C-alpha positions in Angstrom: -0.1 -0.1 0.1 1.6 3.2 -1.1 1.7 6.2 1.3 -0.9 8.1 -0.8 -3.5 5.4 -0.3 -3.2 5.5 3.5 -6.8 6.7 4.5 -6.0 8.2 7.9 -3.8 11.4 9.0 -1.7 11.6 12.2 -3.5 13.6 14.9 -6.8 13.5 13.2 -9.9 12.1 14.9 -12.2 9.3 13.4 -15.2 7.3 14.5 -14.6 3.5 14.2 -16.1 0.2 15.3 -13.7 -2.2 16.9 -13.7 -5.7 15.2 -11.2 -7.8 17.3 -8.3 -7.5 19.7 -4.6 -7.9 19.0 -2.4 -10.4 21.0 -1.3 -7.4 23.0 -4.8 -6.2 24.0 -5.2 -3.4 21.3 -8.6 -3.0 19.5 -8.6 -3.6 15.7 -10.5 -1.2 13.6 -10.4 -0.6 9.8 -11.1 2.4 7.6 -11.2 1.5 3.9 -9.7 -1.9 4.8 -6.7 -0.1 6.5 -6.1 -1.5 10.1 -5.7 0.8 13.0 -4.7 -0.5 16.4 -6.7 1.4 19.1 -5.7 1.5 22.7 -8.4 1.3 25.6 -10.9 -0.1 23.2 -12.7 -3.6 23.3 -14.7 -5.7 20.8 -17.9 -4.3 19.6 -17.3 -0.8 21.0 -17.9 2.3 18.8 -15.3 5.0 19.6 -14.0 8.3 18.4 -10.2 7.8 18.3 -7.3 10.1 17.6 -4.5 8.8 15.3 -1.1 9.0 17.0 1.1 7.0 14.5 0.9 6.3 10.9 2.9 3.7 9.1 2.4 2.3 5.6 0.4 -0.7 6.4 -1.2 0.2 9.8 -1.8 3.0 12.2 -2.1 3.4 15.9 -4.9 5.4 17.6 -6.0 6.1 21.3 -9.8 6.0 22.0 -10.9 9.3 23.3 -14.7 9.1 23.4 -16.9 6.0 23.7 -20.2 5.8 21.9 -21.2 2.2 22.2 -19.6 0.3 25.4 -18.7 -3.4 25.5 -20.4 -5.2 28.3 -16.9 -6.6 29.3 -15.8 -3.3 30.1 -14.8 -2.4 33.6 -13.3 0.5 35.4 -9.6 -0.1 36.1 -8.9 0.0 39.9 -5.2 1.3 39.2 -5.2 5.0 39.3 -2.2 5.2 36.9 -3.4 2.5 34.6 -3.8 4.7 31.5 -0.2 6.1 31.9 1.7 3.1 33.2 3.0 0.5 30.8 3.0 -2.5 33.2 -0.6 -3.7 32.4 -2.5 -3.7 29.2 -6.1 -5.0 29.8 -7.3 -3.9 33.2 -10.2 -2.3 31.5 -11.3 -5.8 30.3 -13.3 -8.0 32.8 -11.4 -11.2 33.8 -13.4 -13.7 31.9 -12.8 -11.4 29.0 -9.2 -11.4 29.5 -9.2 -15.4 29.6 -11.1 -15.4 26.3 -8.8 -12.9 24.7 -5.8 -15.1 25.6 -7.6 -18.3 24.3 -8.4 -16.5 20.9 -4.8 -15.3 20.8 -3.4 -18.9 20.9 -6.0 -20.1 18.4 -5.2 -17.4 16.1 -1.4 -17.9 16.4 -1.6 -21.6 15.5 -3.9 -20.8 12.6 -2.0 -17.9 11.2 1.7 -19.0 12.0 1.5 -22.7 12.7 -1.0 -23.4 9.9 -3.0 -25.7 12.1 -6.6 -25.0 11.6 -8.1 -27.6 14.0 -5.8 -27.4 16.9 -7.1 -28.8 20.3 -6.8 -25.6 22.3 -8.2 -26.0 25.9 -10.0 -22.8 27.6 -7.4 -20.7 29.5 -6.9 -21.6 33.1 -7.3 -18.4 35.1 -6.8 -17.5 38.8 -9.3 -17.3 41.6 -7.8 -14.1 42.7 -6.0 -12.2 39.7 -4.3 -9.5 41.9 -1.2 -9.2 44.0 0.1 -12.4 42.2 3.8 -11.3 41.5 6.6 -12.5 43.7 9.1 -10.1 42.0 9.1 -6.4 41.8 11.7 -4.4 39.7 11.2 -0.7 40.0 13.3 2.0 38.3 14.3 5.1 40.3 14.6 8.6 39.1 14.1 12.4 39.6 11.1 14.5 38.5 10.8 18.1 39.3 13.8 17.7 41.8 12.0 14.9 43.7 12.5 11.1 43.9 10.2 9.1 41.8 9.8 5.2 41.6 7.5 3.3 39.3 7.1 2.0 35.9 7.7 3.5 32.5 5.1 5.2 30.8 3.9 3.3 27.7 6.4 3.5 24.9 8.8 5.9 26.7 11.6 6.0 29.4 9.6 8.4 31.5 8.9 7.0 35.1 5.4 7.0 36.3 5.6 7.6 40.2 3.8 4.7 41.8 2.6 4.3 45.3 0.7 1.1 44.9 0.8 -1.7 42.0 -2.1 -4.0 42.3 -0.5 -6.9 40.7 2.6 -7.0 43.1 2.6 -7.7 46.8 1.7 -5.1 49.3 5.0 -5.6 51.1 6.9 -4.8 47.7 5.0 -1.6 47.7 6.1 -0.7 51.2 9.7 -1.5 50.6 9.8 0.6 47.5 8.2 3.5 49.3 10.7 3.0 52.3 13.5 3.3 49.7 12.1 6.6 48.3 12.5 8.0 51.9 15.9 6.6 52.3 17.1 8.2 49.0 15.8 11.6 50.4 17.1 11.2 53.9 20.5 9.7 53.2 21.3 11.6 49.9 21.2 8.4 47.8 20.8 10.0 44.3 18.6 8.1 41.8 20.0 7.4 38.3 19.7 9.8 35.5 19.9 7.7 32.2 20.3 10.8 30.0 23.5 12.1 31.7 24.6 8.7 33.2 24.7 10.1 36.7 23.3 9.2 40.1 23.6 6.1 42.0 20.4 4.1 42.6 19.1 2.6 39.2 16.5 0.0 40.2 15.2 -1.7 43.5 14.1 -5.3 43.0 12.1 -7.2 45.7 11.8 -10.9 45.7 9.3 -12.8 47.9 8.9 -16.3 48.8 4.9 -16.8 48.7 5.2 -19.9 50.9 7.8 -18.7 53.2 7.3 -15.1 53.5 11.1 -14.6 53.0 12.1 -11.4 51.2 15.2 -10.4 49.3 16.1 -6.8 48.4 18.5 -6.0 45.5 19.7 -2.5 45.1 21.0 -2.0 41.5 23.6 0.9 41.6 25.9 2.6 39.1 28.8 2.5 41.5 30.1 -0.1 43.9 31.0 2.0 46.7 28.1 3.6 48.4 28.1 6.1 51.2 25.8 5.3 54.1 25.3 1.6 52.9 25.3 0.3 56.6 22.6 2.8 57.4 20.6 1.8 54.3 20.7 -1.9 55.5 19.8 -1.2 59.1 16.9 1.1 58.2 15.5 -1.6 56.0 15.9 -4.4 58.3 14.5 -2.2 61.2 11.3 -1.7 59.2 11.1 -5.0 57.5 12.5 -7.8 59.8 11.4 -10.5 57.2 14.1 -9.4 54.9 16.6 -12.3 54.7 18.9 -11.0 51.9 20.2 -7.6 50.8 22.3 -7.6 47.8 23.8 -5.0 45.7 24.3 -5.4 42.0 26.5 -2.9 40.2 25.5 -1.9 36.7 27.9 1.0 35.4 26.8 0.6 31.8 24.7 2.8 29.5 22.1 0.2 28.9 18.4 -0.9 29.0 19.5 -4.1 30.9 18.6 -4.0 34.4 21.4 -6.0 36.1 25.2 -5.7 35.7 27.7 -8.6 36.0 28.7 -8.2 39.5 26.6 -8.8 42.5 27.6 -8.4 46.2 25.6 -9.9 49.2 25.5 -7.2 51.8 23.3 -9.0 54.4 22.3 -12.7 54.6 23.4 -15.8 53.1 22.6 -14.9 49.5 19.4 -17.0 49.0 15.8 -17.0 50.0 13.6 -20.0 49.7 10.2 -20.8 48.5 8.0 -23.9 48.1 5.9 -25.3 45.0 4.3 -28.7 44.8 6.0 -29.8 48.0 9.5 -28.8 46.5 11.8 -26.4 48.2 13.6 -23.8 45.9 16.6 -21.7 46.8 16.5 -18.4 45.0 19.6 -16.2 44.4 19.6 -12.6 43.2 20.1 -13.7 39.6 17.9 -16.9 39.6 15.1 -17.2 36.9 12.1 -18.1 39.0 8.6 -17.9 37.7 6.9 -14.6 39.0 3.5 -16.1 39.6 4.1 -19.2 41.9 0.4 -20.0 42.1 -0.1 -20.4 38.4 3.4 -21.9 37.9 2.2 -24.9 40.0 -0.7 -25.2 37.5 1.4 -24.8 34.4 4.3 -27.3 35.5 1.7 -29.9 36.8 -0.1 -29.7 33.4 3.5 -30.1 31.8 4.0 -33.4 34.0 0.6 -34.5 33.1 1.3 -34.0 29.4 4.5 -35.9 29.7 2.5 -38.9 30.7 5.3 -40.3 33.2 5.0 -43.8 34.7 8.1 -43.8 36.7 10.2 -45.6 34.0 10.9 -42.7 31.6 14.2 -40.9 30.8 13.4 -37.1 30.3 15.4 -34.3 28.9 14.7 -30.8 30.2 16.0 -28.1 27.9 16.4 -24.7 29.2 16.1 -26.1 32.6 17.0 -22.8 34.6 17.3 -23.4 38.3 15.5 -26.8 37.9 12.0 -25.8 38.6 10.4 -28.1 35.9 13.2 -30.7 36.3 12.3 -31.4 39.9 8.5 -31.6 39.1 9.2 -34.1 36.5 11.7 -36.0 38.8 8.9 -36.7 41.2 7.4 -39.1 38.4 10.3 -40.1 36.1 13.1 -42.7 36.2 15.6 -39.9 35.6 15.7 -36.2 34.3 18.6 -34.6 32.7 18.5 -30.7 32.8 20.5 -28.6 30.5 21.0 -24.7 30.8 23.5 -22.2 29.3 23.9 -20.1 32.5 26.3 -21.7 34.9 24.9 -19.8 38.0 21.5 -21.4 37.2 22.9 -25.0 37.0 24.6 -24.4 40.4 21.2 -23.3 41.9 19.6 -26.4 40.1 22.1 -28.8 41.7 21.5 -27.1 45.0 17.8 -27.4 44.7 18.1 -31.2 43.8 20.3 -31.7 46.9 18.0 -29.6 49.0 15.1 -31.8 48.2 16.9 -35.2 48.2 16.5 -35.9 44.5 19.0 -38.5 43.3 17.5 -39.0 39.8 18.6 -35.8 38.3 21.6 -34.7 36.5 22.5 -31.1 35.2 24.9 -29.8 32.5 26.0 -26.4 31.6 26.0 -25.8 27.8 23.7 -25.2 24.8 20.9 -27.7 24.5 21.6 -28.5 20.9 25.1 -29.4 21.7 24.6 -31.2 25.2 21.6 -33.4 24.1 23.5 -35.1 21.2 26.4 -35.7 23.6 24.1 -37.5 25.9 22.5 -39.5 23.1 26.0 -40.6 22.0 26.6 -41.9 25.5 23.5 -44.1 25.0 21.0 -41.9 26.9 17.8 -41.9 25.0 15.0 -39.8 25.9 11.5 -40.9 26.1 10.2 -37.3 26.7 11.8 -33.8 25.9 10.5 -30.9 27.8 11.5 -27.3 26.6 10.7 -24.1 28.2 12.6 -21.5 26.1 12.7 -17.8 26.3 10.5 -15.5 24.3 12.2 -16.0 21.0 11.5 -19.8 21.2 13.6 -22.8 20.4 16.9 -22.4 18.4 16.4 -24.0 15.1 19.4 -26.3 15.8 17.7 -27.6 19.0 14.4 -28.3 17.0 16.5 -30.4 14.7 18.2 -32.0 17.5 14.8 -33.0 18.9 13.6 -34.4 15.7 16.9 -36.5 15.5 16.3 -37.8 19.1 12.8 -38.7 18.3 11.3 -39.0 21.7 7.8 -40.4 22.0 6.6 -37.1 23.5 7.7 -33.4 23.4 6.1 -31.1 26.0 6.7 -27.5 25.0 6.1 -24.9 27.6 5.9 -21.4 26.0 5.7 -17.7 27.0 5.0 -16.5 23.5 2.5 -18.3 21.5 3.6 -16.8 18.2 7.0 -18.5 18.6 5.4 -21.5 19.9 3.1 -21.9 16.8 6.3 -21.4 14.6 8.2 -24.0 16.4 5.3 -26.6 16.4 4.9 -26.2 12.8 8.6 -27.3 12.3 8.1 -30.2 14.7 4.8 -31.3 12.9 6.5 -31.1 9.6 9.3 -33.3 11.1 6.9 -36.2 12.0 5.1 -35.0 15.2 1.5 -34.1 15.7 0.1 -31.5 18.1 -2.3 -33.4 20.5 -3.3 -30.5 22.8 -2.4 -27.1 23.9 -3.4 -25.5 27.3 -3.2 -21.7 27.9 -2.5 -20.7 31.4 -3.0 -17.2 32.6 0.3 -16.5 34.3 0.0 -12.7 34.2 -3.5 -11.4 34.8 -4.3 -7.8 33.8 -1.6 -8.1 31.0 -1.8 -9.3 27.5 0.8 -12.2 28.1 -0.3 -15.8 28.2 1.8 -18.9 28.8 1.0 -22.2 27.0 2.0 -25.8 27.5 1.6 -28.0 24.4 2.0 -31.7 23.9 3.3 -33.2 20.8 3.5 -37.0 20.0 5.6 -38.8 17.5 3.4 -40.2 14.7 3.1 -43.9 14.1 4.1 -44.8 17.7 
């Protein structure tokens, strides 16, 4: 479509009807067949919207007036919802959110995976879809000469000052608020990313839901911090449940939150949490799912799909700190976990030992290199479980799995588009998609996790 044929103009207003929702919760309207993605709009609504961005093949707009309202619309309880970029669908009631996420998975399998009749189950939601996050990471800055702490405004790096976040724990809110006061009282200057000055970049709070143990990580631009002892004593006096205080040093001009070096300022360096009767040690850099309630649901479904009888050899690719590995080890003969991050494997070994598992083995490296080495040693998997990052599986790993030819592949995904892409490759390679189960790990946001079962044909 040429630029001349674009039927909308930036900063102009148009009346439109919303036809559907995108995977990230934007309403979809069309003018002369030209798609416009509209914020704060729901299916069936008729709105007046302002065009804020125009591209050759689409535009983005913001609903400013509502003529016909969806019955699924609710008033967002968060006071800064429209400014903050943390949540996308608080204006949609919870059953509507679950339906949106189901529709997203169905559409991704059709459009990307070319699977028209995929067996997609209804999204599993939460009984209480608020205050579910066990990890808070909040940037600090200055605005009008005062300390601010909150999340970035949508599509910007401007911090929206936040006193309460309704998807995070109340204790996290209180610790973040206390750190505001500490910055003011002890002259701990917040970071300015434009000038690369200031000290405190982020505060991260991790909470053990079953243990109530808390870890606080102060991400700073410099290692030497004046008054660090007073900062620690003030936090511990106010919050005695804090078990670990760590300092991560990140001197780089970067969007990455954490730097390479972490010092333990107080405590042993770990907090503990429990899922499914398994105890996990969590270090400052550990990957640990942020919604432990739904993680139990997701991983239990992965174990169910694995169809374990106690006699199987299982490979767990992208095993992290061994979370899924230990869920699987409760039901398998032996589980081999592989992860590229050495610190994660150290944590995985610790967690296996902590819980007395003797049927697990972990290796550091790339899955596509370690798994063939295991097979060369005569270790043949009955089941392979993968839980890759958002970008999906490495193509070489998919080829490796096809060569290993396990009876079952269980794919846990945090991005249904890359899941659909990878499933198509596995289906073309001789597998069939049996079922996919969406799980709502992140209520009030557009994200959805999916666990899918693939079985080898002719077995």
